[in-house]
BAZA-493346 format. One record per residue (C-alpha): residue in three letters; x, y, z negated. Coordinates in steps of 0.2 Angstrom, whole numbers, padded with zeros to 4 digits, always signed. Example, Ala and Ser with C-alpha at 12.3 -4.5 7.8 and 13.67 -1.06 7.14 Angstrom:
BEGIN
ALA+0062-0022-0039
SER+0068-0005-0036
//
This chain:
BEGIN
MET+0237+0068-0009
THR+0232+0053-0019
ALA+0215+0059-0021
LEU+0213+0062-0002
LEU+0220+0045+0002
ALA+0207+0038-0011
VAL+0193+0047-0002
PHE+0198+0040+0015
THR+0201+0022+0009
ALA+0184+0021-0001
PHE+0175+0028+0014
GLY+0184+0017+0027
LEU+0181+0001+0016
ALA+0162+0005+0014
VAL+0160+0009+0033
PHE+0170-0007+0037
VAL+0159-0018+0026
LEU+0143-0010+0034
GLY+0151-0011+0051
LEU+0152-0030+0050
GLN+0133-0028+0053
GLY+0137-0021+0070
LEU+0143-0038+0076
VAL+0124-0042+0075
GLN+0117-0025+0079
PHE+0127-0023+0096
PRO+0119-0039+0104
LEU+0102-0035+0097
SER+0102-0017+0103
LEU+0106-0023+0121
ALA+0094-0037+0120
TYR+0081-0024+0115
GLU+0084-0015+0131
ILE+0081-0031+0142
TRP+0065-0035+0131
LYS+0058-0018+0133
ARG+0061-0017+0152
ARG+0052-0034+0154
ALA+0038-0029+0141
LEU+0034-0013+0151
ARG+0032-0022+0167
ARG+0019-0034+0160
LEU+0010-0021+0150
PRO-0009-0019+0156
PRO-0014-0001+0157
PHE-0021+0009+0142
ARG-0034+0022+0146
GLY-0042+0026+0129
ARG-0043+0042+0120
VAL-0027+0047+0110
SER-0030+0059+0095
VAL-0014+0068+0088
VAL-0016+0073+0070
VAL-0006+0088+0064
PRO-0006+0091+0045
ALA+0000+0109+0041
TYR+0005+0118+0025
ASN+0012+0135+0027
GLU+0019+0132+0045
GLU+0015+0149+0052
ARG+0033+0150+0060
THR+0031+0134+0070
ILE+0012+0128+0071
ARG+0007+0137+0086
HIS+0022+0131+0097
SER+0020+0114+0091
VAL+0002+0112+0095
LEU+0004+0121+0112
SER+0018+0108+0116
ILE+0005+0094+0112
LEU-0008+0102+0122
ALA+0004+0102+0137
SER+0005+0083+0137
ASP+0001+0074+0153
TRP-0011+0062+0144
PRO-0029+0065+0152
ASP-0040+0060+0137
LEU-0031+0069+0123
GLU-0038+0076+0106
VAL-0028+0087+0095
VAL-0034+0088+0076
VAL-0025+0101+0065
VAL-0029+0100+0046
ASN-0023+0115+0036
ASP-0019+0109+0019
GLY-0023+0124+0009
SER-0009+0135+0017
ALA-0006+0152+0009
ASP+0002+0160+0025
ALA-0004+0164+0042
THR-0005+0146+0048
GLU-0024+0148+0052
GLU-0022+0164+0062
ARG-0009+0156+0073
VAL-0021+0143+0079
ARG-0038+0151+0077
ASP-0040+0155+0096
LEU-0036+0137+0100
ALA-0049+0131+0089
GLU-0062+0144+0094
ALA-0059+0139+0112
GLY-0062+0121+0108
ARG-0045+0116+0113
ILE-0041+0108+0096
VAL-0052+0101+0081
TYR-0047+0112+0066
ARG-0051+0110+0048
ARG-0045+0118+0032
GLN-0045+0109+0015
PRO-0039+0113-0002
ASN-0021+0109-0004
GLY-0020+0090-0007
GLY-0003+0085+0000
LYS+0002+0078+0017
ALA-0006+0061+0015
SER-0023+0069+0011
ALA-0022+0080+0026
LEU-0017+0065+0037
ASN-0032+0055+0031
HIS-0044+0070+0033
GLY-0037+0071+0051
ILE-0039+0052+0054
SER-0057+0053+0048
LEU-0061+0067+0061
ALA-0052+0059+0075
THR-0062+0050+0089
GLY-0047+0042+0098
GLU-0044+0023+0100
ALA-0026+0027+0096
ILE-0020+0040+0083
VAL-0003+0049+0084
TRP+0003+0058+0068
THR+0017+0071+0068
ASP+0023+0087+0059
ALA+0018+0105+0062
ASP+0036+0109+0066
SER+0038+0095+0080
PHE+0040+0100+0098
PHE+0033+0087+0110
GLU+0039+0084+0128
PRO+0025+0082+0141
ALA+0027+0064+0142
THR+0028+0060+0124
VAL+0010+0055+0121
ARG+0009+0045+0137
LEU+0025+0035+0133
VAL+0018+0031+0115
ALA+0000+0027+0122
ARG+0006+0015+0135
TRP+0010+0002+0122
PHE-0008+0000+0116
GLY-0011-0008+0132
ASP-0005-0024+0124
ARG-0018-0029+0111
ARG-0005-0037+0100
VAL+0004-0020+0097
ASP-0004-0012+0082
ALA+0008+0003+0079
VAL+0022+0012+0088
CYS+0037+0022+0081
GLY+0043+0036+0092
ASN+0060+0045+0092
ASP+0064+0061+0084
ALA+0079+0072+0089
PRO+0087+0088+0081
LEU+0081+0103+0090
ALA+0096+0114+0097
PRO+0109+0110+0083
ALA+0118+0126+0079
THR+0128+0124+0063
ALA+0142+0112+0060
LEU+0130+0102+0048
GLN+0116+0101+0061
ARG+0129+0095+0075
MET+0135+0081+0063
LEU+0117+0076+0060
ALA+0114+0076+0079
VAL+0128+0062+0080
THR+0123+0052+0065
THR+0105+0053+0071
HIS+0109+0042+0086
LEU+0118+0030+0075
GLY+0106+0030+0060
THR+0090+0030+0070
GLY+0091+0025+0088
PHE+0104+0011+0087
VAL+0098+0002+0072
ARG+0079+0004+0076
ARG+0081-0005+0093
ALA+0087-0021+0084
LEU+0075-0020+0070
SER+0060-0018+0082
LEU+0066-0033+0092
ILE+0065-0044+0077
GLY+0050-0037+0069
CYS+0059-0029+0054
LEU+0056-0010+0057
PRO+0055-0003+0039
ILE+0048+0015+0043
ILE+0038+0023+0057
SER+0044+0041+0059
GLY+0033+0054+0050
ASN+0035+0066+0064
LEU+0031+0053+0078
GLY+0021+0038+0073
ALA+0005+0030+0081
ALA-0007+0016+0077
ARG-0023+0010+0082
ALA-0037+0019+0073
ALA-0045+0003+0068
VAL-0029-0003+0060
LEU-0027+0013+0050
ARG-0044+0012+0044
GLU-0043-0006+0040
ILE-0028-0004+0028
GLY-0034+0012+0020
GLY-0024+0026+0029
PHE-0010+0035+0020
ARG-0007+0034+0001
ARG-0005+0050-0008
MET+0013+0049-0013
TRP+0031+0055-0008
GLY+0036+0045+0007
GLU+0019+0041+0014
ASP+0026+0036+0031
LEU+0037+0024+0023
GLU+0023+0017+0012
LEU+0012+0015+0026
THR+0025+0005+0036
PHE+0028-0007+0022
ARG+0009-0009+0021
LEU+0008-0013+0039
GLN+0021-0026+0038
ARG+0012-0033+0023
HIS-0003-0035+0034
ARG+0007-0043+0047
LYS+0004-0029+0060
ARG+0016-0028+0075
ILE+0026-0012+0076
VAL+0036-0007+0091
PHE+0049+0006+0092
ASP+0052+0015+0108
PRO+0066+0028+0110
GLU+0058+0036+0125
PRO+0044+0046+0118
ARG+0052+0060+0108
VAL+0049+0075+0098
MET+0062+0088+0093
ALA+0062+0096+0076
ASP+0073+0107+0065
CYS+0085+0098+0054
PRO+0093+0105+0038
ALA+0106+0118+0042
THR+0114+0120+0024
LEU+0120+0108+0011
GLY+0106+0114-0001
ALA+0092+0110+0012
LEU+0100+0093+0016
TRP+0102+0089-0003
ARG+0083+0092-0006
GLN+0078+0083+0010
ARG+0088+0067+0006
VAL+0084+0067-0012
ARG+0065+0067-0007
TRP+0069+0053+0005
VAL+0079+0042-0007
ARG+0067+0044-0021
SER+0053+0039-0010
TYR+0062+0024-0004
LEU+0066+0018-0022
LYS+0048+0021-0027
VAL+0041+0011-0012
ALA+0054-0003-0013
ARG+0049-0005-0031
LEU+0030-0005-0027
ASN+0033-0018-0014
ARG+0046-0029-0023
ASP+0035-0044-0020
LEU+0039-0043-0002
PHE+0058-0047-0005
PHE+0063-0065+0000
ARG+0045-0071+0003
ARG+0042-0083+0017
ARG+0025-0076+0020
TRP+0033-0060+0027
TRP+0048-0067+0036
PRO+0058-0060+0044
PHE+0054-0043+0036
SER+0056-0050+0019
LEU+0074-0056+0022
TYR+0079-0039+0030
LEU+0072-0029+0015
PRO+0086-0034+0003
LEU+0099-0029+0015
ASN+0090-0013+0018
PHE+0089-0010+0000
ALA+0107-0013-0002
ASN+0112-0001+0011
MET+0100+0013+0005
ALA+0102+0012-0014
VAL+0116+0000-0019
VAL+0131+0003-0007
PRO+0131+0022-0010
VAL+0133+0019-0029
LEU+0146+0006-0027
GLN+0156+0017-0015
MET+0156+0031-0028
LEU+0162+0019-0041
LEU+0176+0013-0029
LEU+0183+0031-0027
PRO+0190+0033-0044
LEU+0196+0015-0045
VAL+0205+0017-0029
ALA+0213+0034-0035
VAL+0219+0027-0051
ALA+0226+0011-0044
TRP+0235+0020-0030
ALA+0242+0033-0042
ALA+0248+0019-0054
GLY+0256+0009-0039
ARG+0246-0006-0043
PHE+0239-0009-0026
GLU+0247-0026-0021
LEU+0235-0026-0006
LEU+0239-0009+0000
ASP+0243-0013+0018
VAL+0228-0023+0020
LEU+0216-0010+0012
GLU+0224+0004+0023
ALA+0221-0007+0039
LEU+0203-0011+0034
ALA+0200+0008+0030
PHE+0207+0013+0047
LEU+0196-0001+0056
GLY+0181+0006+0047
VAL+0184+0024+0053
ILE+0188+0018+0071
PHE+0172+0007+0070
PHE+0162+0022+0065
ALA+0168+0032+0080
ALA+0165+0018+0092
VAL+0148+0015+0086
SER+0144+0034+0087
VAL+0149+0034+0105
TYR+0140+0018+0109
SER+0124+0025+0101
ILE+0125+0041+0111
LEU+0127+0032+0127
LEU+0113+0020+0123
ASP+0102+0035+0121
ARG+0108+0042+0138
ALA+0111+0058+0128
TRP+0127+0063+0138
SER+0128+0081+0132
ASP+0128+0075+0114
LEU+0145+0068+0116
ARG+0152+0086+0114
TRP+0146+0085+0096
LEU+0158+0070+0092
PRO+0171+0081+0083
TRP+0158+0087+0071
GLY+0154+0069+0067
LEU+0170+0067+0058
LEU+0161+0077+0044
ILE+0153+0061+0039
LEU+0168+0057+0029
PRO+0165+0070+0016
ILE+0147+0070+0018
SER+0146+0052+0014
TYR+0151+0056-0003
PHE+0137+0069-0003
TYR+0125+0056+0001
ASP+0132+0045-0013
ALA+0128+0059-0025
VAL+0111+0060-0018
ALA+0108+0041-0021
ILE+0115+0042-0039
TYR+0105+0058-0043
SER+0089+0050-0035
TRP+0091+0034-0046
TRP+0093+0045-0061
LYS+0077+0055-0057
GLU+0067+0040-0054
LEU+0072+0031-0070
GLN+0068+0047-0079
GLY+0051+0048-0070
ALA+0054+0066-0065
GLU+0042+0076-0057
GLU+0041+0076-0038
LEU+0044+0093-0030
TRP+0041+0096-0012
HIS+0054+0108-0005
LYS+0051+0113+0013
THR+0065+0115+0025
GLU+0067+0133+0031
ARG+0060+0133+0049
ARG+0067+0142+0064
GLU+0054+0150+0076
LEU+0051+0135+0089
VAL+0049+0148+0103
ARG+0067+0153+0101
VAL+0074+0136+0103
ALA+0060+0125+0111
GLY+0066+0128+0129
ARG+0083+0121+0126
GLU+0085+0103+0132
VAL+0089+0090+0120
GLN+0097+0076+0130
GLY+0093+0058+0129
TRP+0080+0047+0120
LYS+0085+0042+0103
VAL+0084+0024+0099
ALA+0083+0011+0085
LEU+0094+0003+0072
ALA+0099-0015+0073
ALA+0103-0023+0056
ALA+0093-0039+0056
GLY+0103-0055+0056
ILE+0114-0048+0042
ALA+0099-0050+0030
ILE+0102-0069+0028
ALA+0120-0067+0025
SER+0118-0053+0011
SER+0102-0059+0003
ALA+0110-0068-0011
GLY+0120-0053-0018
THR+0105-0041-0015
TRP+0094-0054-0024
ALA+0104-0052-0040
LEU+0105-0033-0038
MET+0086-0032-0036
GLY+0083-0044-0051
ALA+0067-0049-0043
GLY+0071-0064-0032
ARG+0060-0079-0032
PRO+0062-0095-0022
ALA+0053-0095-0006
PRO+0037-0105-0007
ALA+0035-0120+0003
PRO+0027-0118+0020
GLU+0009-0121+0021
ALA+0003-0130+0037
ALA-0015-0125+0035
ARG-0022-0109+0042
PRO-0036-0100+0031
ALA-0053-0098+0038
PHE-0055-0083+0027
HIS-0046-0073+0013
LEU-0049-0081-0004
ALA-0047-0075-0021
LEU-0049-0085-0038
SER-0050-0079-0056
THR-0045-0087-0072
HIS-0047-0082-0090
PHE-0037-0087-0105
ASP-0052-0087-0117
ALA-0060-0102-0108
TRP-0046-0114-0113
PRO-0041-0120-0130
ASP-0023-0120-0124
TRP-0020-0103-0114
ARG-0007-0111-0103
ASP-0021-0121-0095
ALA-0028-0105-0087
ILE-0012-0105-0077
ARG-0009-0124-0075
THR-0026-0127-0068
VAL-0024-0114-0054
GLU-0006-0120-0050
ALA-0013-0137-0048
ARG-0026-0132-0035
PRO-0021-0139-0018
GLY-0018-0125-0005
ILE-0018-0112-0018
ARG-0002-0104-0011
GLN-0013-0098+0004
ALA-0024-0088-0008
GLU-0023-0069-0006
ILE-0025-0065-0024
VAL-0027-0073-0041
GLY-0036-0063-0055
VAL-0032-0065-0073
GLY-0043-0059-0088
ALA-0033-0045-0097
GLY-0047-0044-0110
ARG-0056-0029-0117
PRO-0048-0013-0125
GLU-0053-0021-0142
TRP-0047-0039-0138
VAL-0032-0040-0126
TYR-0022-0055-0119
PHE-0006-0045-0117
ARG+0006-0037-0129
TRP-0001-0020-0129
ALA+0011-0009-0138
GLY+0003+0002-0152
HIS-0013-0008-0151
GLU-0007-0024-0160
GLN-0023-0025-0170
SER-0032-0028-0153
TRP-0022-0043-0148
ALA-0032-0059-0145
ASN-0029-0074-0155
HIS-0020-0083-0141
GLN-0008-0068-0139
ARG-0006-0067-0158
GLY+0000-0085-0158
GLU+0014-0081-0146
ARG+0029-0072-0155
ARG+0039-0069-0139
ARG+0028-0073-0124
ASP+0016-0061-0116
LEU+0001-0071-0109
LEU-0003-0059-0095
ARG+0016-0057-0089
THR+0018-0076-0089
ALA+0003-0078-0078
ALA+0008-0064-0066
ASP+0025-0072-0064
ALA+0018-0089-0061
PHE+0006-0084-0048
HIS+0018-0072-0039
ALA+0030-0088-0038
LEU+0016-0097-0029
GLY+0013-0082-0017
PRO-0003-0073-0020
LYS-0005-0056-0027
VAL-0011-0054-0045
ALA-0025-0044-0052
ALA-0029-0040-0070
PHE-0047-0039-0076
ILE-0053-0026-0089
ASP-0069-0031-0096
LEU-0079-0016-0102
TYR-0090-0025-0114
ALA-0086-0020-0132
PRO-0095-0031-0145
ARG-0082-0027-0159
TYR-0082-0009-0156
VAL-0101-0008-0156
ALA-0101-0018-0173
ASP-0089-0005-0180
HIS-0097+0010-0172
PRO-0116+0006-0172
GLY-0120+0024-0166
ALA-0110+0021-0150
ALA-0121+0006-0144
ALA-0131+0007-0128
VAL-0149+0009-0131
LEU-0160-0001-0119
ALA-0176+0005-0111
ASP-0186-0004-0124
GLY-0178+0005-0138
THR-0167-0009-0144
ARG-0148-0008-0146
SER-0136-0018-0136
ASP-0124-0029-0146
LYS-0110-0029-0133
GLN-0111-0013-0123
VAL-0107+0005-0128
SER-0118+0019-0122
LEU-0114+0026-0105
THR-0109+0043-0112
GLU-0097+0034-0124
LEU-0089+0024-0110
CYS-0088+0039-0098
GLN-0085+0053-0109
GLY-0081+0046-0127
PRO-0066+0038-0136
TYR-0070+0021-0129
GLY-0068+0027-0111
ASP-0052+0035-0117
LEU-0046+0017-0123
VAL-0051+0010-0106
VAL-0041+0023-0096
GLU-0026+0020-0108
MET-0027+0001-0105
VAL-0027+0004-0086
GLU-0012+0015-0088
ALA-0003+0002-0099
LEU-0006-0012-0087
ALA-0001-0002-0071
ARG+0014+0005-0079
ASP+0021-0011-0088
TYR+0015-0026-0078
PRO+0020-0034-0061
LEU+0002-0032-0054
GLU-0005-0027-0038
VAL-0023-0023-0044
ILE-0032-0018-0059
ASP-0051-0023-0059
LEU-0064-0015-0070
THR-0079-0027-0073
GLU-0095-0028-0083
ALA-0100-0010-0079
SER-0118-0013-0075
TYR-0130-0001-0084
TYR-0147-0006-0076
ARG-0157-0008-0093
ALA-0146+0004-0102
SER-0142+0018-0108
PHE-0155+0029-0115
GLY-0149+0035-0132
PRO-0149+0052-0139
ALA-0132+0057-0132
ASP-0137+0050-0115
LEU-0153+0060-0115
ALA-0142+0076-0119
SER-0131+0072-0104
PHE-0146+0068-0093
ARG-0154+0085-0097
SER-0138+0094-0094
MET-0135+0086-0077
THR-0153+0086-0070
GLY-0162+0100-0079
ARG-0176+0089-0085
ARG-0182+0089-0103
ASP-0185+0070-0105
TRP-0182+0054-0096
PRO-0194+0049-0082
ARG-0206+0037-0090
ASP-0215+0021-0084
ALA-0233+0016-0087
ARG-0229+0010-0105
GLY-0220+0026-0109
ARG-0203+0019-0109
PRO-0188+0027-0100
ASP-0190+0021-0082
PRO-0174+0013-0075
GLU-0181+0013-0058
ASP-0182+0032-0056
PRO-0169+0038-0044
SER-0164+0053-0055
VAL-0158+0040-0068
TRP-0148+0031-0055
GLU-0140+0047-0050
TRP-0136+0052-0067
LYS-0128+0035-0071
SER-0118+0034-0055
ALA-0111+0052-0058
LEU-0105+0048-0075
MET-0098+0031-0070
GLU-0089+0040-0056
ARG-0080+0052-0068
LEU-0073+0037-0078
VAL-0068+0028-0062
GLU-0059+0043-0056
ARG-0049+0044-0071
ALA-0045+0026-0071
ALA-0040+0026-0053
GLY-0028+0041-0056
ALA-0020+0031-0070
ALA-0017+0016-0059
ARG-0011+0025-0044
ARG+0002+0035-0054
HIS+0011+0019-0055
GLY+0007+0013-0038
LYS-0006+0000-0042
GLU-0024-0002-0034
LEU-0040+0000-0044
TRP-0054-0011-0039
MET-0072-0011-0047
ASP-0084-0025-0049
VAL-0102-0020-0044
SER-0119-0027-0046
VAL-0130-0031-0032
SER-0148-0023-0030
TRP-0156-0039-0025
LYS-0173-0030-0024
ASP-0167-0019-0011
LEU-0149-0020-0004
SER-0150-0002+0002
ARG-0149+0004-0016
GLU-0131-0001-0015
GLY-0129-0003-0034
ARG-0136+0014-0038
ASP-0149+0007-0050
HIS-0135-0001-0060
GLY-0126+0016-0061
LEU-0113+0009-0049
ASP-0116+0018-0033
TRP-0105+0009-0021
ARG-0101+0024-0010
ARG-0097+0036-0024
LEU-0085+0023-0032
LEU-0076+0020-0015
ARG-0071+0039-0016
HIS-0059+0033-0029
VAL-0057+0014-0030
ASP-0047+0004-0017
ARG-0061-0009-0016
ILE-0077-0014-0023
VAL-0081-0032-0028
PRO-0100-0035-0026
TRP-0107-0049-0037
ASP-0115-0063-0026
TYR-0123-0072-0040
ALA-0138-0077-0031
THR-0140-0094-0039
LEU-0140-0085-0056
GLU-0154-0074-0050
GLY-0164-0089-0044
LEU-0162-0085-0026
PRO-0158-0097-0012
PRO-0141-0097-0003
GLU-0148-0087+0012
ALA-0148-0072+0000
SER-0129-0073+0001
ARG-0130-0072+0020
ARG-0141-0057+0019
LEU-0129-0048+0007
ALA-0114-0052+0018
SER-0123-0045+0033
TYR-0127-0029+0024
LEU-0110-0027+0019
VAL-0103-0030+0036
ASP-0115-0018+0044
HIS-0112-0004+0031
PHE-0094-0005+0025
PRO-0077-0008+0033
PRO-0070-0026+0028
SER-0055-0018+0019
HIS-0067-0010+0007
TYR-0074-0025-0002
TYR-0072-0043-0008
LEU-0087-0053-0011
SER-0088-0062-0027
VAL-0096-0079-0028
GLY-0100-0085-0045
LEU-0102-0102-0052
TRP-0115-0098-0065
ALA-0133-0104-0063
ARG-0149-0102-0073
ARG-0147-0120-0079
GLY-0128-0123-0082
THR-0116-0123-0067
VAL-0118-0121-0049
SER-0117-0138-0041
PRO-0103-0142-0028
ALA-0116-0143-0014
ALA-0124-0127-0020
LEU-0107-0118-0020
ALA-0103-0125-0002
ALA-0120-0119+0004
THR-0117-0102-0003
VAL-0100-0100+0005
GLN-0106-0106+0022
GLN-0121-0093+0021
ALA-0109-0079+0016
LEU-0097-0084+0031
GLN-0112-0084+0043
GLY-0116-0067+0037
GLY-0099-0061+0042
ALA-0090-0061+0025
THR-0071-0063+0027
ARG-0065-0061+0009
LEU-0073-0072-0005
TRP-0068-0072-0023
ILE-0073-0088-0032
THR-0075-0086-0051
PRO-0072-0093-0064
ASN-0059-0106-0062
ASP-0064-0115-0078
LEU-0081-0120-0070
LEU-0073-0125-0054
GLY-0072-0144-0054
GLU-0062-0155-0043
GLU-0077-0158-0032
HIS-0081-0140-0031
TRP-0063-0137-0025
LYS-0063-0151-0012
LEU-0079-0144-0004
LEU-0072-0126-0004
LEU-0056-0132+0003
SER-0065-0140+0018
LEU-0072-0123+0022
TRP-0057-0112+0018
LEU-0042-0123+0024
PRO-0050-0137+0035
ALA-0033-0143+0040
GLU-0028-0145+0022
ALA-0044-0153+0017
SER-0044-0166+0031
SER-0026-0171+0028
ARG-0031-0175+0010
SER-0047-0183+0013
PRO-0051-0198+0025
ASP-0068-0191+0030
GLY-0061-0174+0034
GLY-0073-0164+0022
PRO-0092-0163+0021
GLY-0096-0153+0037
GLN-0112-0143+0035
VAL-0120-0143+0018
ASP-0139-0143+0017
PRO-0145-0127+0008
SER-0158-0137+0000
ALA-0145-0146-0009
ALA-0141-0130-0019
SER-0147-0136-0036
ASP-0141-0132-0053
GLY-0132-0144-0063
GLY-0118-0147-0076
PRO-0114-0140-0093
ALA-0121-0123-0099
PRO-0109-0109-0096
LYS-0097-0105-0111
ALA-0101-0086-0110
PRO-0112-0074-0101
PRO-0108-0071-0083
ALA-0091-0062-0082
ARG-0077-0062-0070
//
């Protein structure tokens, strides 16, 4: 009896604490209904094409009826894209006639996971709006129309629809039918109203096609729908929840199936929360950033605390040491009564009158809540272990047997927003990642700006950080890059490679240079990137045979051969360094730089690789008999080798949730070469990296600022803006680019359409440089600091070189 009372009390107390949130959720959910009614009255009509993308893996039992339900939609301009993700069953046979009749767009791909299939479908889709769903979801005729109507408002970027259990049959499914109203519809209403929706449903989500392509589509990981939603919030995209558009899908019928599903959900949540921990408590992403700590506590902390409370309550109760017994009993009963009241309210809010009959099964939530607690604890354990992620599919029923049954009501959203502020302090401590919110910036950036800094440029390495922190307006920068060094000379405490620590790092017994910089820049607000320089002067000195051979037969004193980099031990060190940074450091991006091989590499090992790849016996030769760097077969060979290295490095970065970017040279002779003559084929690299960073070092090449406009225009015409950042260098043929020349270059790049500029390096960026740059980047900020309000237009003819000579060869 004591044990049963302990279970009841622990459950009731946990529900009571969470139930306090309902004091805010109730009015917000009602306010949502008023807002939605008014918003729909004001919505202009949307008449564009809608593409529904259906990824499928071994869905022979449900795929046909799911697709037929979509085709029965009452939206006039509808496209259905089915991507078979390497199914081993009869999935293809079930929809072959629909594909042959031209009713759907069908593609089959090797098994690559749900995110891969979704991205393939998005690439095929021609609709202005894209809806994604699962191959076991059953659409109502109005579902697509009710989703699509929101895109009449240009401010709406994405829509989350509603999902309902399909014809619940078992006691567990009927309990889930009740808690779905509570956990999905009720709360999401409130979160949508205040812009804090944390997830767009994986079986009924929609977004503008341009938005999906801008942010890079889905990431290949567990919880791809959750991760996409966090990324949409990061990019300040507006997400609307609407409970009216519904899909119906099977839900777990057994505890085993429920366990596997919820472990997958919780592990994916923990992973996505960790990867996006920089969103917590950050003013830039308010109010979402204030809701996240509360959401994390509900999902990952409260279940653990409830499980810990259970034995403590039982022991205290049995020992007769509960002096507050009457109070605890009262609170526990209030918690249980509150759960029942909210369940009824949520069902009525969804107009799902017939689901009231399942209320008695809702009481199963009491024991099932401890089942969920065990799921959370097990998921924490598996995540901390880094255990393999195994996808266990839910056993499907035949949709044709149950699809005709009416599922009442339109499920609605969750409302837990205002509580974020009240619980933020406690969750901050639990997350261990809280930082003071940055002071508000009044200025609005005219473009995205990044800045790079390097420890080796300063006698005191701290100045690499301090000088960035002192830049007016730097909080508005999108990213700050920090030089992590080369595999042979690093500026962080690389475990197992102490012999490679740079002198600055060796001089610090306890502090890690890179971690110190990352923490400092995160506190300011920008994301942080770490550069890995691929030059290797020490390695070449120790391994002369690994040096790159130039076209004139001389050996490089700083570059390893292309085969050594892409297929040899030095390349293995590069990938190991990427893995270490991605795994151990609070970074968003790892960037590979100094990878240009225009004049190299033509050694014996390179020739053997060239022969193997092209079938040619020797290098193509120029008029002097030297290997010809201008021959396209050489470009293709170099780019293919480089792609192999980048693919490995990208895999190492993404295993730990980090992005990989790549610095690329510009083919100034002919921009359409797109770096191929340097062994850096931009398009091949973008198969693997998240962004390329073309080097706009026109002044160093002796070119006028107008060259920057031509480069920017070319990039705008041939690549999505989310695929590149334009790097503007401060090196000139005679010293440093003058402030006027920098301003002229930036103006020309902006006139060419550039929206993301990376200024490098910080140590050459003088006060006058920054003042002129600030006047273009943050005009309001600059005018508030300067009586004349900035320089206005800069004459490109003023772009002359000047200042001291650079301390090192051009490097970011």
